[in-house]
C-alpha positions in Angstrom: 0.0 0.0 0.0 1.4 3.4 -1.0 3.4 5.0 1.8 3.3 2.0 4.1 5.3 -1.2 4.4 5.4 -4.0 7.0 8.5 -4.6 9.0 8.7 -8.0 7.5 8.6 -6.6 3.9 11.4 -4.1 4.8 13.6 -6.9 6.4 13.0 -9.2 3.4 14.0 -6.4 1.1 17.4 -6.2 2.9 16.9 -3.4 5.4 18.6 -4.0 8.7 16.7 -3.7 11.9 18.4 -0.5 13.1 17.4 1.2 9.8 13.9 -0.1 10.1 13.6 1.4 13.5 14.6 4.8 12.1 11.5 4.9 9.9 8.4 6.7 11.3 6.0 4.5 13.1 2.2 4.7 12.6 0.0 5.5 15.5 -1.3 2.4 17.2 -0.3 0.0 14.4 2.6 -2.3 15.5 4.7 -3.9 12.8 4.2 -1.1 10.2 6.4 1.7 9.1 5.9 4.8 6.9 8.1 4.3 3.8 7.5 7.9 2.5 5.3 10.8 3.3 1.9 11.3 1.6 0.4 14.7 0.9 -2.5 14.0 3.2 -1.2 12.6 6.5 -4.6 11.0 7.1 -4.0 8.7 4.1 -0.9 7.3 5.8 -3.0 6.0 8.7 -5.7 4.7 6.4 -3.2 2.9 4.2 -1.6 1.4 7.2 -4.9 0.3 8.6 -5.7 -1.4 5.2 -2.5 -3.4 5.5 -3.2 -4.4 9.1 -6.9 -5.2 8.8 -8.4 -8.6 8.0 -8.8 -9.1 4.2 -12.6 -9.3 4.4 -12.9 -6.1 6.4 -14.6 -3.1 4.8 -13.1 0.3 5.4 -15.8 2.6 6.8 -16.5 5.5 9.1 -14.2 8.6 9.1 -11.6 6.9 7.0 -14.1 6.1 4.2 -15.3 9.7 4.4 -11.7 11.0 3.9 -11.5 8.9 0.7 -14.8 10.4 -0.5 -13.3 13.9 -0.2 -14.1 15.2 3.3 -11.3 17.8 4.0 -9.2 17.8 7.1 -10.8 20.9 8.6 -14.0 19.0 8.9 -12.5 15.6 9.7 -8.9 15.2 10.9 -9.0 11.6 12.1 -8.7 12.6 15.8 -11.1 12.8 18.7 -9.8 16.2 19.9 -7.2 17.5 17.5 -4.4 15.4 19.0 -5.5 11.9 19.9 -6.0 9.6 16.8 -9.4 8.0 16.3 -9.1 4.3 15.4 -9.7 3.5 11.8 -13.1 1.8 11.5 -13.9 -1.4 9.6 -17.1 -3.3 9.1 -16.7 -7.1 9.3 -19.4 -9.8 8.8 -21.5 -10.5 12.0 -20.3 -14.1 11.9 -16.7 -13.2 11.2 -13.9 -14.2 13.6 -11.7 -11.2 13.0 -9.9 -10.0 16.1 -9.4 -6.4 17.4 -6.1 -4.7 17.0 -4.6 -1.5 18.2 -5.3 1.4 15.9 -8.3 -0.3 14.4 -12.0 -0.6 15.4 -13.9 -3.5 14.0 -17.7 -3.2 13.9 -19.7 -6.3 13.3 -22.6 -5.5 10.9 -24.2 -6.6 7.7 -23.1 -4.7 4.5 -24.7 -5.2 1.1 -22.8 -5.2 -2.2 -24.7 -2.1 -3.1 -23.1 -0.3 -0.2 -19.5 -0.8 -1.5 -16.9 0.8 -3.8 -13.2 -0.2 -4.2 -10.0 1.6 -3.3 -6.7 -0.1 -4.3 -8.8 -3.3 -4.6 -10.1 -3.1 -1.1 -13.8 -2.7 -0.2 -14.9 0.7 1.1 -18.4 1.9 2.0 -19.9 4.2 -0.6 -21.0 7.7 0.1 -24.5 6.9 1.2 -23.5 4.1 3.6 -20.6 6.1 4.9 -23.0 9.0 5.7 -25.4 6.7 7.5 -22.7 5.0 9.5 -21.0 8.3 10.6 -24.4 9.6 11.7 -25.6 6.5 13.6 -22.2 5.9 15.2 -22.1 9.5 16.5 -24.2 8.4 19.5 -25.1 12.0 20.5 -27.7 13.9 18.4 -25.6 17.0 18.0 -22.7 15.0 16.6 -25.1 13.1 14.4 -26.4 16.3 12.9 -22.8 17.5 12.3 -22.0 14.2 10.5 -24.9 14.3 8.2 -24.5 18.1 7.5 -20.8 17.5 6.6 -21.7 14.6 4.2 -24.4 16.6 2.5 -22.2 19.6 2.1 -19.4 17.6 0.5 -21.5 15.6 -1.8 -21.2 12.1 -0.3 -25.0 11.7 -0.8 -28.3 13.6 -1.0 -31.3 13.9 1.2 -33.3 11.9 -1.3 -30.8 9.1 -1.5 -30.6 8.8 2.3 -34.4 9.0 2.8 -35.5 6.8 0.0 -32.7 4.3 -0.4 -30.1 4.0 2.4 -32.3 4.4 5.5 -34.9 1.9 4.4 -32.1 -0.5 3.4 -30.7 -0.3 7.0 -34.0 -0.7 8.8 -33.3 -2.3 12.2 -29.7 -1.3 12.3 -28.4 0.0 15.6 -28.5 3.8 15.7 -30.6 4.2 12.5 -33.1 6.3 14.3 -30.4 8.9 14.8 -30.1 9.1 11.0 -33.9 9.6 10.6 -34.0 12.3 13.2 -30.9 14.2 11.9 -32.2 14.0 8.3 -35.3 16.0 9.2 -33.2 19.1 10.2 -30.0 18.5 8.1 -28.5 21.2 5.9 -25.8 21.2 3.2 -24.9 24.8 4.1 -23.2 24.3 7.5 -19.6 25.4 7.2 -18.1 23.5 10.2 -19.1 20.6 12.5 -19.4 23.0 15.5 -21.7 25.2 13.6 -24.0 22.2 13.0 -23.9 21.5 16.7 -24.8 25.0 17.5 -27.8 24.6 15.2 -28.8 21.5 17.2 -28.9 23.5 20.4 -30.8 26.3 18.7 -33.5 23.8 17.7 -33.4 22.1 21.1 -34.0 25.5 22.7 -37.4 25.7 20.9 -36.4 28.5 18.5 -37.8 28.5 14.9 -35.9 26.6 12.2 -33.0 29.0 11.2 -31.7 30.0 7.9 -28.2 28.6 7.5 -25.5 31.0 6.3 -27.8 33.5 4.5 -26.3 36.6 3.0 -27.4 39.8 4.6 -27.7 43.1 2.8 -28.7 46.6 4.0 -31.6 48.6 2.7 -29.5 49.9 -0.3 -28.5 46.4 -1.3 -25.0 46.5 0.1 -23.6 43.2 1.3 -23.0 43.2 5.0 -21.9 39.6 5.7 -23.2 36.1 6.2 -24.6 34.8 9.4 -24.3 31.2 10.6 -27.8 31.0 11.9 -30.6 33.6 11.4 -34.3 33.8 12.2 -35.5 36.4 9.8 -38.8 37.2 11.6 -37.2 38.0 14.9 -34.0 39.3 13.5 -32.0 37.0 15.8 -28.6 35.6 14.6 -26.0 33.3 16.1 -22.4 32.9 15.1 -19.9 30.1 15.9 -16.4 31.5 16.1 -13.9 28.7 15.7 -10.1 29.0 16.1 -9.8 30.6 12.6 -11.6 33.6 14.0 -8.5 34.2 16.2 -6.1 34.2 13.3 -4.4 37.1 11.4 -6.8 40.1 11.3 -10.0 38.1 11.7 -10.8 39.5 15.2 -10.8 43.1 14.0 -12.8 42.1 10.9 -15.3 40.2 13.0 -15.8 43.2 15.3 -16.5 45.4 12.3 -18.8 42.9 10.6 -20.9 42.3 13.7 -21.1 46.1 14.3 -22.4 46.5 10.8 -25.0 43.7 11.2 -26.2 45.1 14.5 -26.6 48.5 12.9 -29.3 46.9 10.8 -31.3 46.2 13.9 -30.2 42.5 14.1 -29.6 40.9 17.5 -26.4 39.0 17.3 -24.9 36.4 19.7 -21.4 34.8 19.4 -20.5 31.4 20.6 -17.1 29.6 20.9 -15.8 26.1 21.5 -16.3 26.8 25.3 -20.0 27.2 24.7 -20.5 24.4 22.2 -19.2 21.2 23.8 -17.2 23.0 26.4 -17.8 24.2 30.0 -20.4 26.6 28.9 -22.7 24.0 27.4 -24.9 23.9 30.4 -26.1 27.5 29.7 -26.3 27.5 25.9 -30.0 26.9 25.7 -30.8 29.7 28.1 -28.5 32.0 26.2 -30.2 31.2 22.9 -33.7 31.7 24.3 -32.7 35.0 26.0 -31.1 36.3 22.7 -34.2 35.3 20.8 -36.6 37.0 23.3 -34.4 40.2 23.1 -34.7 40.2 19.4 -38.5 39.7 19.5 -38.7 42.8 21.7 -36.8 45.1 19.3 -38.5 48.0 17.5 -39.1 46.5 14.0 -39.5 50.0 12.5 -35.7 50.2 12.6 -35.1 47.0 10.6 -32.8 47.7 7.7 -31.8 44.2 6.6 -32.7 41.9 3.8 -31.4 38.5 3.1 -30.9 35.9 0.4 -29.6 32.3 0.4 -27.6 31.7 -2.8 -26.6 28.3 -4.1 -23.4 26.9 -2.7 -22.2 26.0 -6.2 -20.4 22.9 -4.9 -19.8 19.9 -7.2 -22.1 17.0 -6.3 -19.3 14.5 -6.5 -15.8 14.8 -5.3 -12.9 14.1 -7.6 -11.3 12.1 -4.7 -14.1 9.5 -4.6 -12.6 6.0 -4.9 
């Protein structure tokens, strides 16, 4: 497999043990070495996992999503930015495959219609990968983030999921999470945390928001995009990830939010500490308070108009296997 060799292959090729030990090891996978660097470091782990996994195992989960074109800023193969997530494989329910460090084997049925091939090895297709990522997410906010991400990057469509994949997986563990997430999914979310913020928005009982609409002033001048916006109340919520702390973004964000507020919009900002961090316990009350404040505004001063243009993204990624 490109970029990865077993220790046995290296020794058979004439490399001595001291030189083998100088080659980079691959997280959690004993007996493998990185023979050369790949452009996407996630592929090194995926290729190593394919070498280490049982031959009948089907590459799935986050690793399959990477092969279908999900970029690293949405899915980096870690649980928290530093600790690698095991590479997931589906194996037959009656299979006798054993677990191994760096891999996670999931016993489940998988139909031939769910598969594509990558370097000759079976990989779940876009529809099945989306369904698995969503149902394995466990928590509903993570499930929504998974399905949003998959829709945005063209792994599948709402129609394919609702009419083909979900019925095909009736009775599978976690499939209800997929059904629930599909009802409120959007292909316009620009980050997983933004999707999670939308989950808490809906959980708080607020109206279904517009996702990343473009906002203009009364003269038609573009003022910015808002992650989540309820047009009727004029309430908007923004998730500020780490990129909002880079370069001149803090200054630009202050100006942009001031401009939006000048249109009589009520804006709230949320960070990682609020969405999944220590502030999570108060996020619902913050959202409801912001919405109530927006409802109480004097609508005669409203000076905003919005539109939600097409994303213009290709339906299929050139990186699909």
